[in-house]
C-alpha positions as CSV (number, residue, x, y, z in Angstrom):
1,M,41.5,-19.9,-11.9
2,A,38.5,-19.8,-9.5
3,L,34.8,-20.4,-10.2
4,F,32.4,-18.0,-8.5
5,V,28.6,-17.9,-8.6
6,Y,27.3,-14.3,-8.2
7,K,23.8,-13.4,-7.3
8,F,22.3,-9.9,-7.8
9,G,19.0,-9.0,-6.2
10,G,16.3,-6.7,-7.4
11,T,17.8,-3.4,-6.1
12,S,21.2,-4.4,-7.7
13,V,19.6,-4.7,-11.1
14,G,16.8,-2.1,-10.5
15,T,17.8,0.3,-13.3
16,V,19.7,0.1,-16.6
17,E,22.5,2.1,-14.9
18,R,22.7,-0.5,-12.1
19,I,22.8,-3.4,-14.6
20,K,25.7,-1.7,-16.3
21,S,27.4,-1.4,-12.9
22,V,26.9,-5.1,-12.3
23,A,28.4,-5.8,-15.8
24,E,31.5,-3.8,-14.8
25,K,31.9,-5.8,-11.6
26,I,31.7,-9.1,-13.6
27,S,34.1,-7.7,-16.3
28,L,36.7,-7.0,-13.6
29,A,36.4,-10.5,-12.3
30,R,36.8,-11.9,-15.8
31,K,39.9,-9.8,-16.3
32,N,41.3,-11.4,-13.1
33,G,40.9,-14.8,-14.7
34,D,37.9,-16.0,-12.8
35,D,35.0,-18.1,-14.2
36,I,31.7,-16.5,-13.4
37,V,28.1,-17.7,-13.3
38,V,25.6,-15.0,-12.5
39,V,22.1,-15.4,-11.1
40,V,19.8,-12.4,-11.3
41,S,16.4,-11.5,-9.7
42,A,13.8,-9.4,-11.4
43,M,14.3,-5.6,-11.4
44,S,13.1,-4.1,-8.2
45,G,9.3,-3.5,-8.3
46,E,8.8,-5.7,-11.3
47,T,7.3,-8.7,-9.4
48,N,4.8,-6.4,-7.6
49,R,3.9,-4.8,-11.0
50,L,3.2,-8.2,-12.6
51,T,1.2,-9.4,-9.5
52,A,-1.0,-6.3,-9.7
53,M,-1.7,-6.9,-13.3
54,A,-2.6,-10.5,-12.6
55,K,-5.1,-9.5,-10.0
56,E,-6.8,-7.1,-12.5
57,M,-7.5,-10.2,-14.6
58,Q,-8.5,-12.7,-11.9
59,A,-9.3,-12.2,-8.2
60,Q,-7.4,-15.3,-7.3
61,P,-5.0,-16.1,-10.2
62,T,-4.1,-19.8,-10.6
63,D,-0.7,-20.7,-9.2
64,R,0.5,-22.2,-12.5
65,E,-0.2,-19.1,-14.5
66,M,1.3,-16.9,-11.8
67,D,4.5,-18.9,-12.1
68,V,4.5,-18.4,-15.9
69,L,3.9,-14.6,-15.4
70,L,6.4,-13.9,-12.6
71,S,9.2,-15.9,-14.3
72,T,9.3,-13.3,-17.0
73,G,10.8,-10.7,-14.6
74,E,14.1,-12.5,-14.3
75,Q,14.3,-12.9,-18.1
76,V,14.3,-9.2,-18.5
77,S,17.2,-8.8,-16.1
78,M,19.3,-11.6,-17.5
79,S,19.0,-10.5,-21.1
80,L,19.8,-6.9,-20.4
81,L,22.9,-8.0,-18.3
82,C,24.1,-10.1,-21.2
83,M,23.7,-7.2,-23.6
84,A,25.8,-5.0,-21.3
85,L,28.5,-7.6,-21.1
86,H,28.5,-8.0,-24.9
87,E,29.0,-4.2,-25.1
88,M,32.1,-4.6,-22.9
89,G,33.5,-7.2,-25.2
90,H,32.6,-10.3,-23.1
91,D,31.0,-13.5,-24.5
92,A,27.9,-14.0,-22.3
93,C,24.8,-16.2,-22.6
94,S,21.6,-16.1,-20.7
95,Y,19.3,-19.0,-19.7
96,T,16.0,-19.4,-18.0
97,G,15.7,-22.0,-15.2
98,G,14.0,-24.4,-17.7
99,Q,16.8,-24.0,-20.2
100,V,19.4,-24.8,-17.6
101,R,17.2,-27.7,-16.5
102,I,16.8,-26.7,-12.9
103,L,14.4,-29.5,-12.1
104,T,11.9,-28.9,-9.3
105,D,8.9,-30.5,-7.8
106,S,5.4,-29.4,-9.0
107,S,4.5,-27.2,-6.1
108,H,3.7,-24.0,-8.0
109,T,4.8,-20.7,-6.3
110,K,6.9,-22.6,-3.7
111,A,8.7,-25.3,-5.6
112,R,11.8,-27.0,-4.3
113,I,14.9,-27.9,-6.4
114,Q,15.4,-31.6,-7.0
115,E,18.2,-31.7,-9.6
116,I,20.3,-29.5,-11.8
117,D,21.8,-30.6,-15.2
118,D,25.1,-28.7,-15.2
119,H,26.4,-29.9,-18.6
120,R,25.3,-26.8,-20.6
121,L,26.8,-24.5,-18.0
122,R,30.1,-26.3,-17.9
123,D,30.4,-26.3,-21.7
124,D,29.8,-22.6,-21.8
125,L,32.4,-22.0,-19.0
126,D,34.9,-24.2,-20.8
127,A,34.3,-22.0,-23.9
128,G,35.2,-18.9,-21.8
129,K,31.6,-17.5,-21.6
130,V,29.9,-15.7,-18.7
131,V,26.8,-17.6,-17.9
132,V,23.7,-15.6,-16.7
133,V,20.8,-17.6,-15.2
134,A,17.4,-16.4,-14.2
135,G,16.9,-16.9,-10.5
136,F,13.8,-17.9,-8.7
137,Q,12.6,-20.4,-11.3
138,G,12.8,-23.9,-12.6
139,V,10.8,-26.5,-14.4
140,D,9.0,-29.6,-13.2
141,E,9.0,-33.1,-14.8
142,H,6.0,-32.2,-16.9
143,G,7.7,-29.2,-18.4
144,N,5.7,-26.6,-16.4
145,I,7.5,-23.4,-15.3
146,T,7.8,-23.3,-11.5
147,T,9.0,-20.6,-9.1
148,L,10.8,-21.1,-5.8
149,G,9.0,-18.6,-3.6
150,R,10.1,-15.4,-1.9
151,G,13.9,-15.0,-2.0
152,G,14.2,-18.0,-4.3
153,S,17.0,-16.4,-6.3
154,D,19.3,-16.9,-3.4
155,T,18.4,-20.6,-3.4
156,T,19.1,-20.8,-7.2
157,A,22.5,-19.3,-6.7
158,V,23.5,-21.7,-3.9
159,A,22.1,-24.7,-5.8
160,L,24.1,-23.8,-8.9
161,A,27.3,-23.3,-6.8
162,A,26.8,-26.7,-5.3
163,A,26.2,-28.4,-8.6
164,L,29.3,-26.7,-10.2
165,N,31.4,-27.1,-7.1
166,A,32.1,-23.4,-7.1
167,D,34.8,-21.9,-4.9
168,E,32.4,-19.4,-3.4
169,C,28.8,-18.2,-3.9
170,H,28.6,-14.4,-3.6
171,I,25.2,-12.9,-2.7
172,Y,25.3,-9.2,-3.7
173,T,22.6,-7.1,-1.9
174,D,22.0,-3.6,-0.6
175,V,24.0,-4.3,2.6
176,D,27.7,-4.9,2.9
177,G,27.5,-8.1,5.0
178,V,25.9,-9.6,8.1
179,Y,25.8,-7.4,11.1
180,T,25.6,-8.2,14.8
181,T,22.1,-6.7,14.6
182,D,20.1,-4.4,12.5
183,P,22.1,-1.1,12.2
184,R,18.8,0.8,11.9
185,V,18.0,-0.3,15.5
186,E,21.5,-0.2,16.9
187,P,23.8,2.2,15.0
188,R,26.9,0.7,16.7
189,A,26.2,-2.7,15.2
190,R,29.3,-4.3,13.7
191,R,29.8,-6.2,10.5
192,L,30.9,-9.8,11.0
193,E,33.8,-11.1,9.0
194,K,32.7,-14.6,9.4
195,I,29.7,-16.5,10.7
196,T,28.8,-20.2,10.8
197,F,26.0,-21.8,8.8
198,E,24.3,-22.7,12.1
199,E,24.3,-19.2,13.3
200,M,23.2,-17.7,10.0
201,L,20.4,-20.3,9.9
202,E,19.2,-19.2,13.3
203,M,19.5,-15.5,12.4
204,A,17.5,-16.0,9.2
205,S,14.8,-18.0,10.9
206,L,14.6,-15.5,13.8
207,G,14.0,-12.5,11.6
208,S,17.2,-11.4,10.0
209,K,16.3,-10.5,6.3
210,V,19.9,-10.6,4.9
211,L,19.5,-14.2,3.4
212,Q,16.6,-16.4,2.5
213,I,16.5,-19.3,5.0
214,R,16.2,-22.1,2.4
215,S,19.4,-20.8,0.7
216,V,21.3,-21.1,4.0
217,E,20.0,-24.6,4.6
218,F,21.0,-25.6,1.1
219,A,24.5,-24.1,1.5
220,G,25.0,-25.9,4.8
221,K,23.9,-29.2,3.4
222,Y,26.3,-29.0,0.4
223,N,29.0,-27.1,2.1
224,V,28.8,-24.1,-0.2
225,A,30.9,-21.2,1.1
226,L,28.6,-18.1,1.0
227,R,29.7,-14.5,1.1
228,V,27.3,-11.6,1.5
229,L,28.5,-8.4,-0.1
230,S,27.2,-5.0,-1.2
231,S,26.4,-4.2,-4.8
232,F,27.1,-0.6,-4.2
233,S,30.4,-0.5,-2.3
234,E,33.6,-2.4,-2.2
235,G,34.5,-4.7,0.7
236,Q,35.1,-8.3,1.9
237,G,31.5,-8.7,3.2
238,T,30.7,-11.6,5.5
239,L,31.8,-15.2,4.9
240,I,29.3,-17.9,6.0
241,T,31.0,-21.3,6.4
242,Y,31.6,-24.1,8.8
243,E,33.1,-23.3,12.2
244,D,36.8,-23.1,12.4
245,S,37.5,-25.0,15.6
246,A,41.0,-23.6,15.7
247,V,39.7,-20.1,16.4
248,E,38.2,-19.2,19.7
249,K,34.6,-18.3,19.0
250,A,32.9,-15.3,20.4
251,L,30.1,-16.1,22.9
252,I,27.4,-14.4,20.9
253,S,27.6,-13.5,17.2
254,G,24.4,-11.5,16.9
255,I,21.0,-10.4,18.0
256,A,18.0,-11.1,15.8
257,F,14.4,-9.9,16.2
258,N,11.1,-10.5,14.6
259,R,8.3,-7.9,14.8
260,D,5.7,-10.3,13.1
261,E,4.7,-12.1,16.3
262,A,1.4,-12.7,18.0
263,K,0.5,-14.6,21.2
264,L,-2.6,-16.7,22.0
265,T,-3.5,-18.3,25.3
266,I,-6.3,-20.7,26.2
267,T,-6.9,-21.0,30.0
268,G,-8.6,-23.5,32.2
269,V,-8.2,-26.4,29.8
270,P,-8.8,-29.8,31.5
271,D,-5.4,-31.4,32.0
272,L,-5.9,-34.7,30.1
273,P,-3.7,-36.6,27.7
274,G,-3.9,-35.2,24.1
275,V,-4.6,-31.6,25.2
276,A,-1.8,-30.2,23.0
277,S,-3.0,-32.2,20.0
278,K,-6.6,-31.0,20.4
279,I,-5.5,-27.4,20.6
280,L,-2.9,-27.3,17.9
281,G,-4.5,-29.8,15.5
282,P,-7.1,-27.4,14.1
283,I,-4.3,-24.7,13.8
284,A,-2.1,-27.0,11.8
285,D,-5.0,-28.1,9.6
286,Q,-5.3,-24.5,8.5
287,N,-1.6,-24.4,7.7
288,I,-0.9,-21.9,10.4
289,E,2.7,-22.2,11.7
290,V,3.2,-22.3,15.4
291,D,6.5,-21.1,16.9
292,M,7.0,-20.9,20.7
293,I,4.8,-23.0,23.0
294,I,4.3,-22.9,26.8
295,Q,2.0,-25.1,28.9
296,N,1.5,-24.4,32.6
297,I,-0.4,-26.9,34.8
298,A,-2.4,-25.5,37.8
299,D,-3.3,-27.1,41.1
300,D,-6.9,-27.6,40.0
301,D,-6.0,-30.1,37.3
302,T,-6.4,-27.5,34.5
303,T,-3.7,-26.1,32.2
304,D,-3.0,-22.8,30.5
305,F,-1.7,-23.3,27.0
306,T,0.2,-20.4,25.2
307,F,1.7,-20.3,21.7
308,T,2.9,-17.8,19.2
309,V,2.0,-17.4,15.5
310,H,2.8,-15.0,12.7
311,R,0.9,-11.7,13.2
312,N,-0.8,-12.2,9.8
313,D,-2.4,-15.4,11.1
314,Y,-3.4,-14.0,14.5
315,Q,-7.1,-13.3,13.8
316,R,-7.6,-16.6,12.0
317,A,-5.9,-18.6,14.7
318,K,-8.0,-16.8,17.4
319,V,-11.3,-17.8,15.7
320,L,-10.1,-21.4,15.6
321,L,-9.0,-21.3,19.3
322,D,-12.4,-19.8,20.3
323,Q,-14.0,-22.9,18.8
324,V,-11.6,-25.2,20.5
325,C,-12.3,-23.4,23.8
326,G,-16.0,-24.2,23.6
327,E,-15.4,-27.8,22.6
328,M,-13.0,-28.5,25.4
329,D,-15.0,-26.6,28.1
330,A,-12.0,-24.3,28.8
331,K,-12.4,-20.9,30.5
332,Q,-11.3,-18.3,27.9
333,V,-9.0,-17.3,25.0
334,T,-6.8,-14.3,25.3
335,G,-4.4,-12.8,22.7
336,D,-1.8,-10.2,22.1
337,D,-0.5,-9.0,18.8
338,A,1.7,-6.3,20.2
339,I,4.7,-8.5,21.0
340,V,8.1,-9.1,19.4
341,K,10.7,-11.9,19.7
342,V,14.3,-11.0,20.5
343,S,17.0,-13.6,20.2
344,I,20.7,-13.9,20.9
345,V,22.6,-16.3,18.7
346,G,26.1,-17.8,18.9
347,V,27.8,-21.2,18.8
348,G,30.1,-19.9,21.6
349,M,27.3,-20.3,24.1
350,R,27.6,-24.1,23.9
351,S,30.7,-24.1,26.1
352,H,29.9,-21.2,28.3
353,A,27.6,-21.0,31.3
354,G,25.7,-18.0,32.4
355,I,24.6,-16.7,29.0
356,A,20.9,-16.9,29.8
357,S,21.3,-15.3,33.2
358,T,23.2,-12.4,31.6
359,M,20.4,-11.9,29.1
360,F,17.6,-12.1,31.7
361,K,19.4,-9.8,34.1
362,T,20.1,-7.2,31.4
363,L,16.4,-7.1,30.4
364,A,15.3,-6.9,34.0
365,E,17.6,-3.9,34.7
366,E,15.8,-2.1,31.8
367,G,12.4,-3.0,33.3
368,I,11.5,-5.3,30.4
369,N,9.2,-8.1,31.4
370,I,9.8,-11.4,29.6
371,R,6.5,-13.1,28.4
372,M,7.9,-16.3,27.0
373,I,11.3,-18.0,26.7
374,S,12.7,-20.6,24.2
375,T,16.2,-22.0,24.0
376,S,18.3,-24.2,21.8
377,E,22.0,-25.1,21.8
378,I,23.0,-21.9,20.1
379,K,20.2,-19.4,20.7
380,I,17.9,-18.0,23.4
381,S,14.7,-16.3,22.4
382,V,12.4,-14.2,24.5
383,V,9.0,-12.6,23.8
384,V,8.6,-9.1,25.1
385,D,6.1,-6.2,24.6
386,E,6.6,-4.5,21.2
387,K,7.3,-1.1,22.7
388,Y,10.5,-2.5,24.3
389,L,12.1,-3.9,21.0
390,E,14.7,-1.2,20.4
391,L,15.6,-1.0,24.1
392,A,16.0,-4.7,24.4
393,V,18.2,-5.0,21.3
394,R,20.5,-2.1,22.3
395,S,20.9,-3.2,25.9
396,L,21.7,-6.8,24.9
397,H,24.1,-5.6,22.2
398,K,26.0,-3.7,24.8
399,A,25.8,-6.4,27.5
400,F,27.4,-9.0,25.2
401,D,30.1,-6.5,24.0
402,L,29.0,-6.6,20.3
403,E,29.6,-2.9,19.6
404,S,31.9,-1.7,16.9
405,K,35.5,-2.0,17.9
């Protein structure tokens, strides 16, 4: 008998009919003899509906009360799913994050899980019950309801799988696995049967929306085997696990991209110690996350400093940089919010030379100019003009032989 943790997202439980379909999937697993713990998100659209109501009451709702409000969305899903399972003859019991005792820190709207008391869940499993848990939420040491931030139900599922030492954690979504790239950009993208935690972490951080990045980090830390599957079709999905050294790994596993990029440059900065700190300090103080950074030193003892931020932070960061420009007696600040980041990812590139040159040559042959470059052991990222996004992805997908077999 195996133990699985299933997670169903908002589209999977978006209607009463879909909740019944989820119950049927769970019923089949139970008939096969498997123990099942289910984590559910709020029904699709429910979180937005609750947020809109909150803003009708208060222009800037307090974080604590937003957590109390938004946590109710998952409670609707979990109770309806248990009712559907009861109707099918299964013993099922639902719990909020607080009832399971998913203990978090006190950072409302973006809490992190610290501990899980699994005794109640194990007792129910031993009694032959299906356990349904509200995702996205927990409780702090003071008894306050907390939420885990966007995509937090994935993290709930992985954390429960780790605590229960589950055989696998299945993330059911509206896609049937992890693809070599977004099929909406490259129709010949291929579903991967397996991908490593490292690669999935890079893909998630670089723009792939299949899994929430914190859940991948958690899974890698506690060695929880993750499988991404479709709620709407049968299939084996994609298994995310540690690399099998016995298998020859493909050079590149996938191509990720992020449209939400913006670039800022401050030119003519005096080349003195502490320049980077003086430029990025005010940016960090405003909680603006910086991604790629390039510094070029000129012959006249000045430097040009370029970095990227999320597009939503572009205007705010530019205002701050204009102030820094005046204080440092630099020449000017320029910016561009019509750029994208395209990345190739693969653990196979560790042991193979020439990956970067192939990437750069491919883009050059398509007339795509590279604005910035960033590398790590298993990824190479480039910033290019937004208009070249689809061309860049498709040409790289072909160059690294990632097309459907």
